[in-house]
C-alpha positions, 0 to 999 in steps of 0.5 A, a space after each residue: 574662909 573657903 579654904 578653912 571650910 575645905 580643910 575642916 571638911 577634909 579633917 572631918 572626913 578623915 575622922 569619919 573614916 578612922 571612926 568607921 574603920 575602928 568600929 569594923 576592926 573592933 567587931 572583928 575581934 568577935 566575928 573572924 574573917 567577915 570584914 566585908 560583911 561588917 563593912 556593909 553593916 557599917 555602911 548601912 548605919 552611915 546611911 540611917 538604914 536598917 539591915 537584914 542578916 539572913 543565914 543558917 544558925 550558928 554563923 555569928 549573926 547575933 554576935 555581929 549585932 551585939 558587937 556593933 552595939 558595944 563598939 558604939 556607946 549607945 543604948 541596945 535592946 534585943 527582941 527575941 521574936 517568937 510566935 506569941 510575941 505581940 506588937 505592943 511588946 515592940 512599940 510599947 503601950 498605954 497603961 493607966 497610972 493610979 498616981 496621975 489618974 491618966 494613961 501613960 506610955 510604957 516604951 517598947 523595945 524599939 525605944 533604943 538606938 540599936 535594936 536587934 530583931 532576932 529571928 524576925 521571921 519566927 513571928 507572925 506577919 501582924 507582929 512583923 508589920 509593927 516595925 514598918 512605921 518605926 523603920 521608915 519614920 523613926 517613930 511609933 504611934 500608940 493610941 493616936 500619940 507619936 513617940 520619936 525613937 532616939 538617934 542614931 537608930 538602926 534595926 538589925 534583924 536576923 533570920 534563918 532561911 525561909 525554908 526552915 521550919 517555923 518561919 514566916 516569909 517577910 512580906 515585900 513591904 517589910 523587905 523593902 524597909 531594909 536598906 541591905 540584906 547580907 549573909 555571913 556564910 561559913 568561915 573557911 578552915 583557917 578562919 574557923 581555926 583562928 576563931 577557936 584560938 580566940 575563944 579559948 579563954 574569955 569570950 571576946 565580947 566580954 572584953 569589947 570596949 566602945 570605940 565610938 559614940 552616937 554623936 560620931 555616928 550622927 556626924 558620919 551620917 551627915 558627911 555621907 550625905 555630902 558626898 558628890 554624885 554626878 548626874 551620870 551616876 544618878 542616871 546609871 542607878 536609875 537605869 539599873 533599877 528600871 531594867 529590873 522592872 522591865 524583865 519578863 522573869 521578874 514579878 516585882 522589880 526594884 522600887 524607887 526607894 531601892 534607887 534612893 537606897 543604892 544612891 545613898 549606899 554609893 555615897 557612904 561607900 565612897 566616904 569609907 574609901 576616902 573619896 568625896 565623890 561617887 564612882 561607878 564601882 561604888 554602885 556596882 559593889 553596893 547593888 547586889 546587897 541593896 537590890 537583891 532582897 527587893 526583887 521578886 522572881 516569877 516561878 518560871 524563872 526558878 524553873 529556868 534557873 535564873 537568879 536575882 543576882 543574874 538580873 542585877 549583874 545584867 542590869 549593871 552591865 547594860 546600864 554601864 555600857 549605856 553610860 560609857 558610850 555617850 
């Protein structure tokens, strides 16, 4: 029985890895030369998280999200955030029905498996906060009634850098709801030439076919949670998070939610790399993307040119030395 169970688990894991790589390769038909960034988004999806993609206009943020949604045969809604959009546009609202004589719930844009929150920092903080409940609890509350969103569920938000005109900085509570924050960056000249070649005819998005289903994603999520994490790895993660809270140049360190997200990210990254256990390198690879947007530096740190990434790398180094010297 045990041997059969182990064989079944291995087969499921192999299928999960093939499925994750098939999705990534499919998205690469549209987004050229950004495999690692796409892998991070796939990791977030495997962890039931949400991802914030910040970069300058025109590098493919929206296309990446749309390609991912097409690669997984699930429902998809796009919310174009503007200054005049209202919270009810997102969560839904109750409207009186003359037929029934009762108020009925009219679903908002979040009632979908894949939700693209496009240019999320171009709307007011009030509207931004309407996503807090659904990103944490996979549900919305309208007029005292709670409605669950479909599964799997992921919010993929894009934003322009905060120094751009017409943007509102996301509050710390909102940032902390995002599992990861990633950037794409400009392609190098060779990648940009490949992109032009690929886009000569029809847009690759028009020919993109699903390579996975929502059930596949749910199975991947369940398998990721089963990846073994040794107690020393857990202590390593806690030591990294604790270091960020103790630094004089840091105004706001990594939260306990950040520690849990780093734990889960390491599990999913191990699964993606065909292991059923986490190693320190999994934590090291995931830490900058999971913790970076959750750490707020003091103004003096900017004067001294101390970056968030410097704090994270130092935390990883010191925590790693502490574990290795035991």
